PyMOL Python script that loads the backbone (N, CA, C, O; Angstrom):
from pymol import cmd

cmd.read_pdbstr("""\
ATOM      1  N   MET A   1     -18.544   1.184  -8.394  1.00  0.00           N
ATOM      2  CA  MET A   1     -16.966   1.161  -8.128  1.00  0.00           C
ATOM      3  C   MET A   1     -16.337   0.577  -9.508  1.00  0.00           C
ATOM      4  O   MET A   1     -16.737  -0.380 -10.171  1.00  0.00           O
ATOM      5  N   SER A   2     -15.241   1.433  -9.741  1.00  0.00           N
ATOM      6  CA  SER A   2     -14.524   0.960 -10.958  1.00  0.00           C
ATOM      7  C   SER A   2     -13.768  -0.563 -10.720  1.00  0.00           C
ATOM      8  O   SER A   2     -13.727  -1.058  -9.594  1.00  0.00           O
ATOM      9  N   GLU A   3     -13.198  -1.221 -11.873  1.00  0.00           N
ATOM     10  CA  GLU A   3     -12.554  -2.243 -11.509  1.00  0.00           C
ATOM     11  C   GLU A   3     -11.316  -2.101 -10.941  1.00  0.00           C
ATOM     12  O   GLU A   3     -10.568  -1.164 -11.219  1.00  0.00           O
ATOM     13  N   ALA A   4     -11.026  -3.059 -10.083  1.00  0.00           N
ATOM     14  CA  ALA A   4      -9.681  -2.980  -9.368  1.00  0.00           C
ATOM     15  C   ALA A   4      -8.653  -4.087 -10.271  1.00  0.00           C
ATOM     16  O   ALA A   4      -8.930  -5.074 -10.953  1.00  0.00           O
ATOM     17  N   GLU A   5      -7.374  -3.435  -9.932  1.00  0.00           N
ATOM     18  CA  GLU A   5      -6.337  -4.635 -10.457  1.00  0.00           C
ATOM     19  C   GLU A   5      -5.440  -5.140  -9.724  1.00  0.00           C
ATOM     20  O   GLU A   5      -5.416  -4.680  -8.582  1.00  0.00           O
ATOM     21  N   THR A   6      -4.580  -6.035  -9.998  1.00  0.00           N
ATOM     22  CA  THR A   6      -3.517  -6.516  -8.987  1.00  0.00           C
ATOM     23  C   THR A   6      -2.217  -6.273  -9.689  1.00  0.00           C
ATOM     24  O   THR A   6      -2.125  -6.109 -10.905  1.00  0.00           O
ATOM     25  N   THR A   7      -1.374  -6.261  -8.977  1.00  0.00           N
ATOM     26  CA  THR A   7      -0.083  -6.002  -9.568  1.00  0.00           C
ATOM     27  C   THR A   7       1.049  -6.342  -8.246  1.00  0.00           C
ATOM     28  O   THR A   7       0.851  -6.037  -7.070  1.00  0.00           O
ATOM     29  N   THR A   8       2.195  -7.009  -8.761  1.00  0.00           N
ATOM     30  CA  THR A   8       3.350  -7.123  -7.726  1.00  0.00           C
ATOM     31  C   THR A   8       4.706  -6.230  -8.417  1.00  0.00           C
ATOM     32  O   THR A   8       5.872  -6.480  -8.110  1.00  0.00           O
ATOM     33  N   ASP A   9       4.374  -5.347  -9.224  1.00  0.00           N
ATOM     34  CA  ASP A   9       5.497  -4.582  -9.664  1.00  0.00           C
ATOM     35  C   ASP A   9       5.718  -3.425  -8.958  1.00  0.00           C
ATOM     36  O   ASP A   9       4.847  -2.556  -8.990  1.00  0.00           O
ATOM     37  N   HIS A  10       6.877  -3.228  -8.230  1.00  0.00           N
ATOM     38  CA  HIS A  10       7.159  -2.476  -7.393  1.00  0.00           C
ATOM     39  C   HIS A  10       7.236  -0.726  -7.788  1.00  0.00           C
ATOM     40  O   HIS A  10       6.884   0.169  -7.020  1.00  0.00           O
ATOM     41  N   SER A  11       7.739  -0.553  -9.057  1.00  0.00           N
ATOM     42  CA  SER A  11       7.571   0.542  -9.480  1.00  0.00           C
ATOM     43  C   SER A  11       6.077   1.213  -9.684  1.00  0.00           C
ATOM     44  O   SER A  11       5.821   2.402  -9.490  1.00  0.00           O
ATOM     45  N   ARG A  12       5.179   0.239 -10.101  1.00  0.00           N
ATOM     46  CA  ARG A  12       3.794   0.548 -10.199  1.00  0.00           C
ATOM     47  C   ARG A  12       3.144   0.882  -8.958  1.00  0.00           C
ATOM     48  O   ARG A  12       2.469   1.907  -8.858  1.00  0.00           O
ATOM     49  N   ILE A  13       3.332  -0.032  -7.884  1.00  0.00           N
ATOM     50  CA  ILE A  13       2.831   0.258  -6.616  1.00  0.00           C
ATOM     51  C   ILE A  13       3.557   1.490  -5.998  1.00  0.00           C
ATOM     52  O   ILE A  13       2.920   2.017  -5.086  1.00  0.00           O
ATOM     53  N   ARG A  14       4.579   1.975  -6.257  1.00  0.00           N
ATOM     54  CA  ARG A  14       5.188   3.009  -5.696  1.00  0.00           C
ATOM     55  C   ARG A  14       4.619   4.187  -6.474  1.00  0.00           C
ATOM     56  O   ARG A  14       4.342   5.200  -5.833  1.00  0.00           O
ATOM     57  N   ASN A  15       4.434   4.164  -7.675  1.00  0.00           N
ATOM     58  CA  ASN A  15       4.096   5.163  -8.518  1.00  0.00           C
ATOM     59  C   ASN A  15       2.390   5.453  -7.861  1.00  0.00           C
ATOM     60  O   ASN A  15       2.048   6.610  -7.616  1.00  0.00           O
ATOM     61  N   TRP A  16       1.600   4.494  -7.670  1.00  0.00           N
ATOM     62  CA  TRP A  16       0.061   4.566  -7.426  1.00  0.00           C
ATOM     63  C   TRP A  16       0.158   5.506  -5.884  1.00  0.00           C
ATOM     64  O   TRP A  16      -0.432   6.554  -5.621  1.00  0.00           O
ATOM     65  N   ILE A  17       1.124   4.706  -5.005  1.00  0.00           N
ATOM     66  CA  ILE A  17       1.162   5.317  -3.754  1.00  0.00           C
ATOM     67  C   ILE A  17       1.545   6.961  -3.830  1.00  0.00           C
ATOM     68  O   ILE A  17       0.960   7.855  -3.218  1.00  0.00           O
ATOM     69  N   ASP A  18       2.344   7.065  -4.472  1.00  0.00           N
ATOM     70  CA  ASP A  18       3.115   8.477  -4.595  1.00  0.00           C
ATOM     71  C   ASP A  18       2.167   9.615  -5.201  1.00  0.00           C
ATOM     72  O   ASP A  18       2.096  10.806  -4.901  1.00  0.00           O
ATOM     73  N   ASP A  19       1.480   8.890  -6.123  1.00  0.00           N
ATOM     74  CA  ASP A  19       0.503   9.728  -6.959  1.00  0.00           C
ATOM     75  C   ASP A  19      -0.627  10.337  -5.998  1.00  0.00           C
ATOM     76  O   ASP A  19      -1.192  11.400  -6.256  1.00  0.00           O
ATOM     77  N   ARG A  20      -0.911   9.536  -4.825  1.00  0.00           N
ATOM     78  CA  ARG A  20      -1.780   9.810  -4.011  1.00  0.00           C
ATOM     79  C   ARG A  20      -1.487  10.357  -2.550  1.00  0.00           C
ATOM     80  O   ARG A  20      -2.175  10.243  -1.536  1.00  0.00           O
ATOM     81  N   ASP A  21      -0.251  10.990  -2.740  1.00  0.00           N
ATOM     82  CA  ASP A  21       0.411  11.240  -1.395  1.00  0.00           C
ATOM     83  C   ASP A  21       0.644  10.554  -0.218  1.00  0.00           C
ATOM     84  O   ASP A  21       0.933  11.089   0.852  1.00  0.00           O
ATOM     85  N   GLY A  22       0.498   9.189  -0.445  1.00  0.00           N
ATOM     86  CA  GLY A  22       0.831   7.894   0.439  1.00  0.00           C
ATOM     87  C   GLY A  22       2.205   7.937   0.748  1.00  0.00           C
ATOM     88  O   GLY A  22       3.098   8.446   0.072  1.00  0.00           O
ATOM     89  N   ARG A  23       2.314   7.219   2.090  1.00  0.00           N
ATOM     90  CA  ARG A  23       3.620   6.657   2.490  1.00  0.00           C
ATOM     91  C   ARG A  23       3.825   5.431   2.931  1.00  0.00           C
ATOM     92  O   ARG A  23       2.935   5.031   3.681  1.00  0.00           O
ATOM     93  N   PRO A  24       4.764   4.633   2.708  1.00  0.00           N
ATOM     94  CA  PRO A  24       4.773   3.373   3.192  1.00  0.00           C
ATOM     95  C   PRO A  24       4.924   3.200   4.786  1.00  0.00           C
ATOM     96  O   PRO A  24       5.614   3.885   5.541  1.00  0.00           O
ATOM     97  N   ALA A  25       4.247   2.302   5.044  1.00  0.00           N
ATOM     98  CA  ALA A  25       4.203   2.117   6.766  1.00  0.00           C
ATOM     99  C   ALA A  25       3.752   0.910   7.118  1.00  0.00           C
ATOM    100  O   ALA A  25       3.105   0.136   6.413  1.00  0.00           O
ATOM    101  N   LYS A  26       4.153   0.742   8.376  1.00  0.00           N
ATOM    102  CA  LYS A  26       3.870  -0.618   8.956  1.00  0.00           C
ATOM    103  C   LYS A  26       3.039  -0.453  10.321  1.00  0.00           C
ATOM    104  O   LYS A  26       3.042   0.625  10.915  1.00  0.00           O
ATOM    105  N   VAL A  27       2.278  -1.645  10.823  1.00  0.00           N
ATOM    106  CA  VAL A  27       1.349  -1.259  12.036  1.00  0.00           C
ATOM    107  C   VAL A  27       2.584  -1.458  13.237  1.00  0.00           C
ATOM    108  O   VAL A  27       3.274  -2.467  13.384  1.00  0.00           O
ATOM    109  N   SER A  28       2.633  -0.470  13.867  1.00  0.00           N
ATOM    110  CA  SER A  28       3.541  -0.437  15.020  1.00  0.00           C
ATOM    111  C   SER A  28       3.591  -1.551  16.209  1.00  0.00           C
ATOM    112  O   SER A  28       4.685  -1.860  16.681  1.00  0.00           O
ATOM    113  N   ALA A  29       2.550  -2.068  16.621  1.00  0.00           N
ATOM    114  CA  ALA A  29       2.364  -2.999  17.690  1.00  0.00           C
ATOM    115  C   ALA A  29       2.379  -4.280  17.008  1.00  0.00           C
ATOM    116  O   ALA A  29       1.812  -4.456  15.929  1.00  0.00           O
ATOM    117  N   GLY A  30       3.110  -5.293  17.715  1.00  0.00           N
ATOM    118  CA  GLY A  30       2.912  -6.685  17.673  1.00  0.00           C
ATOM    119  C   GLY A  30       3.942  -7.332  16.319  1.00  0.00           C
ATOM    120  O   GLY A  30       4.013  -6.870  15.180  1.00  0.00           O
ATOM    121  N   GLY A  31       4.446  -8.157  16.709  1.00  0.00           N
ATOM    122  CA  GLY A  31       5.188  -8.990  15.493  1.00  0.00           C
ATOM    123  C   GLY A  31       6.328  -8.231  15.028  1.00  0.00           C
ATOM    124  O   GLY A  31       6.364  -7.012  14.861  1.00  0.00           O
ATOM    125  N   THR A  32       7.306  -9.114  14.825  1.00  0.00           N
ATOM    126  CA  THR A  32       8.700  -8.392  14.039  1.00  0.00           C
ATOM    127  C   THR A  32       8.552  -8.375  12.741  1.00  0.00           C
ATOM    128  O   THR A  32       9.300  -7.636  12.100  1.00  0.00           O
ATOM    129  N   GLY A  33       7.554  -9.184  12.042  1.00  0.00           N
ATOM    130  CA  GLY A  33       7.296  -9.042  10.566  1.00  0.00           C
ATOM    131  C   GLY A  33       6.735  -7.748   9.878  1.00  0.00           C
ATOM    132  O   GLY A  33       7.055  -7.378   8.748  1.00  0.00           O
ATOM    133  N   GLY A  34       5.917  -7.158  10.656  1.00  0.00           N
ATOM    134  CA  GLY A  34       5.135  -5.988  10.160  1.00  0.00           C
ATOM    135  C   GLY A  34       4.104  -6.089   9.205  1.00  0.00           C
ATOM    136  O   GLY A  34       4.317  -6.695   8.155  1.00  0.00           O
ATOM    137  N   ILE A  35       3.039  -5.583   9.435  1.00  0.00           N
ATOM    138  CA  ILE A  35       1.709  -5.304   8.588  1.00  0.00           C
ATOM    139  C   ILE A  35       1.721  -4.368   7.915  1.00  0.00           C
ATOM    140  O   ILE A  35       1.731  -3.327   8.573  1.00  0.00           O
ATOM    141  N   LEU A  36       1.727  -4.175   6.349  1.00  0.00           N
ATOM    142  CA  LEU A  36       2.220  -3.124   5.715  1.00  0.00           C
ATOM    143  C   LEU A  36       0.770  -2.439   5.410  1.00  0.00           C
ATOM    144  O   LEU A  36      -0.246  -3.034   5.051  1.00  0.00           O
ATOM    145  N   ARG A  37       0.918  -1.114   5.630  1.00  0.00           N
ATOM    146  CA  ARG A  37      -0.278   0.008   5.247  1.00  0.00           C
ATOM    147  C   ARG A  37       0.326   0.861   4.517  1.00  0.00           C
ATOM    148  O   ARG A  37       1.552   0.841   4.406  1.00  0.00           O
ATOM    149  N   ILE A  38      -0.384   1.682   3.950  1.00  0.00           N
ATOM    150  CA  ILE A  38      -0.055   3.117   3.366  1.00  0.00           C
ATOM    151  C   ILE A  38      -0.683   4.107   4.092  1.00  0.00           C
ATOM    152  O   ILE A  38      -1.893   4.056   4.311  1.00  0.00           O
ATOM    153  N   ASP A  39       0.077   5.076   4.519  1.00  0.00           N
ATOM    154  CA  ASP A  39      -0.399   6.109   5.358  1.00  0.00           C
ATOM    155  C   ASP A  39      -0.494   7.406   4.340  1.00  0.00           C
ATOM    156  O   ASP A  39       0.389   7.843   3.603  1.00  0.00           O
ATOM    157  N   PHE A  40      -1.753   7.852   4.520  1.00  0.00           N
ATOM    158  CA  PHE A  40      -2.241   9.015   3.571  1.00  0.00           C
ATOM    159  C   PHE A  40      -2.540  10.374   4.459  1.00  0.00           C
ATOM    160  O   PHE A  40      -3.177  10.181   5.495  1.00  0.00           O
ATOM    161  N   GLY A  41      -2.199  11.540   4.202  1.00  0.00           N
ATOM    162  CA  GLY A  41      -2.374  12.617   4.918  1.00  0.00           C
ATOM    163  C   GLY A  41      -1.593  12.820   6.157  1.00  0.00           C
ATOM    164  O   GLY A  41      -0.369  12.685   6.169  1.00  0.00           O
ATOM    165  N   GLU A  42      -2.353  13.175   7.303  1.00  0.00           N
ATOM    166  CA  GLU A  42      -1.857  13.367   8.635  1.00  0.00           C
ATOM    167  C   GLU A  42      -1.415  11.939   8.785  1.00  0.00           C
ATOM    168  O   GLU A  42      -1.957  11.013   8.182  1.00  0.00           O
ATOM    169  N   PRO A  43      -0.291  11.786   9.710  1.00  0.00           N
ATOM    170  CA  PRO A  43       0.255  10.452  10.110  1.00  0.00           C
ATOM    171  C   PRO A  43      -0.803   9.777  11.081  1.00  0.00           C
ATOM    172  O   PRO A  43      -1.318  10.426  11.992  1.00  0.00           O
ATOM    173  N   GLU A  44      -1.052   8.674  10.885  1.00  0.00           N
ATOM    174  CA  GLU A  44      -2.108   7.962  11.435  1.00  0.00           C
ATOM    175  C   GLU A  44      -1.441   7.145  12.700  1.00  0.00           C
ATOM    176  O   GLU A  44      -0.515   6.346  12.560  1.00  0.00           O
ATOM    177  N   GLU A  45      -2.028   7.457  13.894  1.00  0.00           N
ATOM    178  CA  GLU A  45      -1.463   6.957  14.994  1.00  0.00           C
ATOM    179  C   GLU A  45      -1.508   5.221  15.017  1.00  0.00           C
ATOM    180  O   GLU A  45      -2.566   4.620  14.832  1.00  0.00           O
ATOM    181  N   GLY A  46      -0.437   4.645  15.226  1.00  0.00           N
ATOM    182  CA  GLY A  46      -0.579   3.154  15.372  1.00  0.00           C
ATOM    183  C   GLY A  46       0.341   2.678  14.126  1.00  0.00           C
ATOM    184  O   GLY A  46       0.536   1.476  13.945  1.00  0.00           O
ATOM    185  N   LEU A  47       0.974   3.791  13.158  1.00  0.00           N
ATOM    186  CA  LEU A  47       1.629   3.119  12.334  1.00  0.00           C
ATOM    187  C   LEU A  47       2.968   3.780  12.023  1.00  0.00           C
ATOM    188  O   LEU A  47       3.037   5.004  12.130  1.00  0.00           O
ATOM    189  N   THR A  48       3.994   3.110  11.662  1.00  0.00           N
ATOM    190  CA  THR A  48       5.278   3.648  11.770  1.00  0.00           C
ATOM    191  C   THR A  48       5.742   3.812  10.316  1.00  0.00           C
ATOM    192  O   THR A  48       5.738   2.850   9.547  1.00  0.00           O
ATOM    193  N   PRO A  49       6.109   4.938   9.975  1.00  0.00           N
ATOM    194  CA  PRO A  49       6.893   5.243   8.821  1.00  0.00           C
ATOM    195  C   PRO A  49       8.004   4.363   8.480  1.00  0.00           C
ATOM    196  O   PRO A  49       8.954   4.290   9.260  1.00  0.00           O
ATOM    197  N   ILE A  50       7.990   3.615   7.286  1.00  0.00           N
ATOM    198  CA  ILE A  50       9.322   2.810   7.021  1.00  0.00           C
ATOM    199  C   ILE A  50       9.741   3.163   5.513  1.00  0.00           C
ATOM    200  O   ILE A  50       8.919   3.656   4.741  1.00  0.00           O
ATOM    201  N   ALA A  51      10.973   2.905   5.157  1.00  0.00           N
ATOM    202  CA  ALA A  51      11.477   3.180   3.814  1.00  0.00           C
ATOM    203  C   ALA A  51      11.065   2.376   2.849  1.00  0.00           C
ATOM    204  O   ALA A  51      10.607   1.273   3.145  1.00  0.00           O
ATOM    205  N   TRP A  52      11.151   2.762   1.629  1.00  0.00           N
ATOM    206  CA  TRP A  52      10.577   1.829   0.309  1.00  0.00           C
ATOM    207  C   TRP A  52      11.339   0.345   0.466  1.00  0.00           C
ATOM    208  O   TRP A  52      10.725  -0.712   0.321  1.00  0.00           O
ATOM    209  N   GLU A  53      12.662   0.416   0.760  1.00  0.00           N
ATOM    210  CA  GLU A  53      13.278  -0.823   0.873  1.00  0.00           C
ATOM    211  C   GLU A  53      12.679  -1.891   1.672  1.00  0.00           C
ATOM    212  O   GLU A  53      12.420  -3.009   1.228  1.00  0.00           O
ATOM    213  N   GLU A  54      12.458  -1.472   2.949  1.00  0.00           N
ATOM    214  CA  GLU A  54      11.659  -2.333   4.154  1.00  0.00           C
ATOM    215  C   GLU A  54      10.482  -2.702   3.343  1.00  0.00           C
ATOM    216  O   GLU A  54      10.189  -3.862   3.056  1.00  0.00           O
ATOM    217  N   PHE A  55       9.786  -1.587   2.969  1.00  0.00           N
ATOM    218  CA  PHE A  55       8.257  -2.050   2.600  1.00  0.00           C
ATOM    219  C   PHE A  55       8.351  -3.159   1.429  1.00  0.00           C
ATOM    220  O   PHE A  55       7.553  -4.090   1.312  1.00  0.00           O
ATOM    221  N   PHE A  56       9.355  -2.932   0.658  1.00  0.00           N
ATOM    222  CA  PHE A  56       9.130  -4.156  -0.620  1.00  0.00           C
ATOM    223  C   PHE A  56       9.818  -5.313   0.052  1.00  0.00           C
ATOM    224  O   PHE A  56       9.414  -6.370  -0.433  1.00  0.00           O
ATOM    225  N   GLU A  57      10.787  -5.499   1.073  1.00  0.00           N
ATOM    226  CA  GLU A  57      11.287  -6.526   1.655  1.00  0.00           C
ATOM    227  C   GLU A  57      10.232  -7.269   2.478  1.00  0.00           C
ATOM    228  O   GLU A  57      10.241  -8.499   2.416  1.00  0.00           O
ATOM    229  N   ILE A  58       9.295  -6.634   3.265  1.00  0.00           N
ATOM    230  CA  ILE A  58       8.248  -7.551   3.746  1.00  0.00           C
ATOM    231  C   ILE A  58       7.200  -7.596   2.902  1.00  0.00           C
ATOM    232  O   ILE A  58       6.428  -8.485   3.259  1.00  0.00           O
ATOM    233  N   PHE A  59       6.693  -6.810   1.567  1.00  0.00           N
ATOM    234  CA  PHE A  59       6.140  -7.473   0.599  1.00  0.00           C
ATOM    235  C   PHE A  59       6.515  -8.548  -0.051  1.00  0.00           C
ATOM    236  O   PHE A  59       5.642  -9.384  -0.281  1.00  0.00           O
ATOM    237  N   GLU A  60       7.831  -8.790  -0.487  1.00  0.00           N
ATOM    238  CA  GLU A  60       8.110 -10.023  -1.119  1.00  0.00           C
ATOM    239  C   GLU A  60       8.249 -11.063  -0.069  1.00  0.00           C
ATOM    240  O   GLU A  60       7.661 -12.106  -0.354  1.00  0.00           O
ATOM    241  N   LYS A  61       8.920 -11.056   1.158  1.00  0.00           N
ATOM    242  CA  LYS A  61       8.753 -11.976   2.072  1.00  0.00           C
ATOM    243  C   LYS A  61       7.776 -12.371   2.273  1.00  0.00           C
ATOM    244  O   LYS A  61       7.786 -13.597   2.380  1.00  0.00           O
ATOM    245  N   ASN A  62       6.404 -11.707   2.449  1.00  0.00           N
ATOM    246  CA  ASN A  62       5.102 -12.312   2.723  1.00  0.00           C
ATOM    247  C   ASN A  62       4.151 -12.835   1.317  1.00  0.00           C
ATOM    248  O   ASN A  62       2.969 -13.177   1.293  1.00  0.00           O
ATOM    249  N   GLN A  63       4.958 -12.768   0.404  1.00  0.00           N
ATOM    250  CA  GLN A  63       4.292 -13.272  -1.029  1.00  0.00           C
ATOM    251  C   GLN A  63       3.136 -12.325  -1.230  1.00  0.00           C
ATOM    252  O   GLN A  63       2.105 -12.902  -1.574  1.00  0.00           O
ATOM    253  N   LEU A  64       3.047 -10.980  -1.098  1.00  0.00           N
ATOM    254  CA  LEU A  64       1.826 -10.330  -1.414  1.00  0.00           C
ATOM    255  C   LEU A  64       1.720  -9.722  -2.812  1.00  0.00           C
ATOM    256  O   LEU A  64       2.738  -9.622  -3.497  1.00  0.00           O
ATOM    257  N   ALA A  65       0.572  -9.326  -3.250  1.00  0.00           N
ATOM    258  CA  ALA A  65       0.069  -8.638  -4.094  1.00  0.00           C
ATOM    259  C   ALA A  65      -0.489  -7.407  -3.791  1.00  0.00           C
ATOM    260  O   ALA A  65      -0.871  -7.286  -2.627  1.00  0.00           O
ATOM    261  N   PHE A  66      -0.656  -6.332  -4.636  1.00  0.00           N
ATOM    262  CA  PHE A  66      -1.132  -5.225  -4.534  1.00  0.00           C
ATOM    263  C   PHE A  66      -2.681  -5.019  -5.176  1.00  0.00           C
ATOM    264  O   PHE A  66      -2.800  -4.826  -6.385  1.00  0.00           O
ATOM    265  N   LEU A  67      -3.620  -5.062  -4.469  1.00  0.00           N
ATOM    266  CA  LEU A  67      -4.964  -4.883  -5.135  1.00  0.00           C
ATOM    267  C   LEU A  67      -5.313  -3.568  -5.145  1.00  0.00           C
ATOM    268  O   LEU A  67      -5.427  -3.036  -4.041  1.00  0.00           O
ATOM    269  N   HIS A  68      -5.574  -2.702  -6.428  1.00  0.00           N
ATOM    270  CA  HIS A  68      -5.922  -1.199  -6.152  1.00  0.00           C
ATOM    271  C   HIS A  68      -6.622  -1.009  -7.312  1.00  0.00           C
ATOM    272  O   HIS A  68      -6.664  -1.710  -8.323  1.00  0.00           O
ATOM    273  N   GLN A  69      -7.315   0.297  -6.975  1.00  0.00           N
ATOM    274  CA  GLN A  69      -8.351   0.854  -8.158  1.00  0.00           C
ATOM    275  C   GLN A  69      -7.746   2.271  -8.489  1.00  0.00           C
ATOM    276  O   GLN A  69      -7.379   3.021  -7.585  1.00  0.00           O
ATOM    277  N   ASP A  70      -7.672   2.547  -9.579  1.00  0.00           N
ATOM    278  CA  ASP A  70      -7.266   3.990 -10.180  1.00  0.00           C
ATOM    279  C   ASP A  70      -8.243   4.980 -10.029  1.00  0.00           C
ATOM    280  O   ASP A  70      -8.053   6.081  -9.510  1.00  0.00           O
ATOM    281  N   ARG A  71      -9.224   4.590 -10.463  1.00  0.00           N
ATOM    282  CA  ARG A  71     -10.285   5.872 -10.299  1.00  0.00           C
ATOM    283  C   ARG A  71     -11.737   4.985  -9.757  1.00  0.00           C
ATOM    284  O   ARG A  71     -11.975   3.799  -9.987  1.00  0.00           O
ATOM    285  N   THR A  72     -12.466   5.814  -9.095  1.00  0.00           N
ATOM    286  CA  THR A  72     -13.693   5.453  -8.491  1.00  0.00           C
ATOM    287  C   THR A  72     -14.874   5.479  -9.914  1.00  0.00           C
ATOM    288  O   THR A  72     -14.494   6.042 -10.941  1.00  0.00           O
ATOM    289  N   ALA A  73     -15.973   4.981  -9.880  1.00  0.00           N
ATOM    290  CA  ALA A  73     -16.963   4.744 -10.796  1.00  0.00           C
ATOM    291  C   ALA A  73     -17.259   6.085 -11.522  1.00  0.00           C
ATOM    292  O   ALA A  73     -17.362   6.115 -12.749  1.00  0.00           O
ATOM    293  N   ASP A  74     -17.408   7.295 -10.682  1.00  0.00           N
ATOM    294  CA  ASP A  74     -17.671   8.556 -11.037  1.00  0.00           C
ATOM    295  C   ASP A  74     -16.210   9.345 -11.802  1.00  0.00           C
ATOM    296  O   ASP A  74     -16.263  10.453 -12.336  1.00  0.00           O
ATOM    297  N   GLY A  75     -15.217   8.673 -11.723  1.00  0.00           N
ATOM    298  CA  GLY A  75     -13.933   9.123 -12.220  1.00  0.00           C
ATOM    299  C   GLY A  75     -12.925   9.757 -11.405  1.00  0.00           C
ATOM    300  O   GLY A  75     -11.808  10.025 -11.849  1.00  0.00           O
ATOM    301  N   GLN A  76     -13.322  10.025 -10.127  1.00  0.00           N
ATOM    302  CA  GLN A  76     -12.424  10.684  -9.073  1.00  0.00           C
ATOM    303  C   GLN A  76     -11.230   9.557  -8.906  1.00  0.00           C
ATOM    304  O   GLN A  76     -11.350   8.335  -8.990  1.00  0.00           O
ATOM    305  N   ILE A  77     -10.023  10.342  -8.640  1.00  0.00           N
ATOM    306  CA  ILE A  77      -8.858   9.392  -8.338  1.00  0.00           C
ATOM    307  C   ILE A  77      -9.455   8.754  -6.815  1.00  0.00           C
ATOM    308  O   ILE A  77     -10.074   9.314  -5.910  1.00  0.00           O
ATOM    309  N   SER A  78      -8.968   7.314  -6.974  1.00  0.00           N
ATOM    310  CA  SER A  78      -9.416   6.362  -5.790  1.00  0.00           C
ATOM    311  C   SER A  78      -8.327   6.180  -4.980  1.00  0.00           C
ATOM    312  O   SER A  78      -7.269   6.391  -5.573  1.00  0.00           O
ATOM    313  N   ARG A  79      -8.187   5.775  -3.515  1.00  0.00           N
ATOM    314  CA  ARG A  79      -7.407   5.253  -2.715  1.00  0.00           C
ATOM    315  C   ARG A  79      -7.490   3.909  -2.426  1.00  0.00           C
ATOM    316  O   ARG A  79      -6.733   3.241  -1.722  1.00  0.00           O
ATOM    317  N   PHE A  80      -8.706   3.490  -3.172  1.00  0.00           N
ATOM    318  CA  PHE A  80      -8.972   1.775  -2.609  1.00  0.00           C
ATOM    319  C   PHE A  80      -7.716   1.045  -2.979  1.00  0.00           C
ATOM    320  O   PHE A  80      -7.170   1.134  -4.079  1.00  0.00           O
ATOM    321  N   SER A  81      -7.270   0.260  -1.897  1.00  0.00           N
ATOM    322  CA  SER A  81      -6.082  -0.451  -1.936  1.00  0.00           C
ATOM    323  C   SER A  81      -6.104  -1.651  -1.033  1.00  0.00           C
ATOM    324  O   SER A  81      -6.727  -1.514   0.020  1.00  0.00           O
ATOM    325  N   LYS A  82      -5.544  -2.766  -1.264  1.00  0.00           N
ATOM    326  CA  LYS A  82      -5.370  -3.691  -0.128  1.00  0.00           C
ATOM    327  C   LYS A  82      -4.115  -4.577  -0.615  1.00  0.00           C
ATOM    328  O   LYS A  82      -3.752  -4.538  -1.791  1.00  0.00           O
ATOM    329  N   PHE A  83      -3.456  -5.395   0.369  1.00  0.00           N
ATOM    330  CA  PHE A  83      -2.812  -6.397   0.117  1.00  0.00           C
ATOM    331  C   PHE A  83      -3.343  -7.699   0.281  1.00  0.00           C
ATOM    332  O   PHE A  83      -4.149  -7.937   1.182  1.00  0.00           O
ATOM    333  N   ILE A  84      -2.877  -8.736  -0.682  1.00  0.00           N
ATOM    334  CA  ILE A  84      -3.556  -9.536  -0.693  1.00  0.00           C
ATOM    335  C   ILE A  84      -2.499 -11.069  -0.870  1.00  0.00           C
ATOM    336  O   ILE A  84      -1.338 -10.857  -1.218  1.00  0.00           O
ATOM    337  N   ASP A  85      -2.761 -11.981  -0.721  1.00  0.00           N
ATOM    338  CA  ASP A  85      -1.757 -13.193  -0.961  1.00  0.00           C
ATOM    339  C   ASP A  85      -1.840 -13.246  -2.421  1.00  0.00           C
ATOM    340  O   ASP A  85      -2.836 -12.937  -3.074  1.00  0.00           O
ATOM    341  N   ARG A  86      -0.536 -13.730  -2.964  1.00  0.00           N
ATOM    342  CA  ARG A  86      -0.403 -14.038  -4.510  1.00  0.00           C
ATOM    343  C   ARG A  86      -0.966 -15.263  -4.594  1.00  0.00           C
ATOM    344  O   ARG A  86      -1.041 -15.836  -5.681  1.00  0.00           O
TER     345      ARG A  86
END
""", "prot")
cmd.dss("prot")
cmd.show_as("cartoon", "prot")
cmd.util.cbc("prot")
cmd.orient("prot")
């Protein structure tokens, strides 16, 4: 596995997600705060699409950082990511 990087830069996060045909989403069930996810490909059941503005409001409110990998060890584009505490 190639090294993962952490960022809080909104433009960098959005570009990474857009480059992989992802969409901002949150878990549909439970709580009003929302649990952030990235939806790739066919819309995943249990996720609600959200606007980028709402995505980054939740991101900042919860003081998250974005851990991501650009490429796999063999050079393929990676979709590995997760949200972590700052």
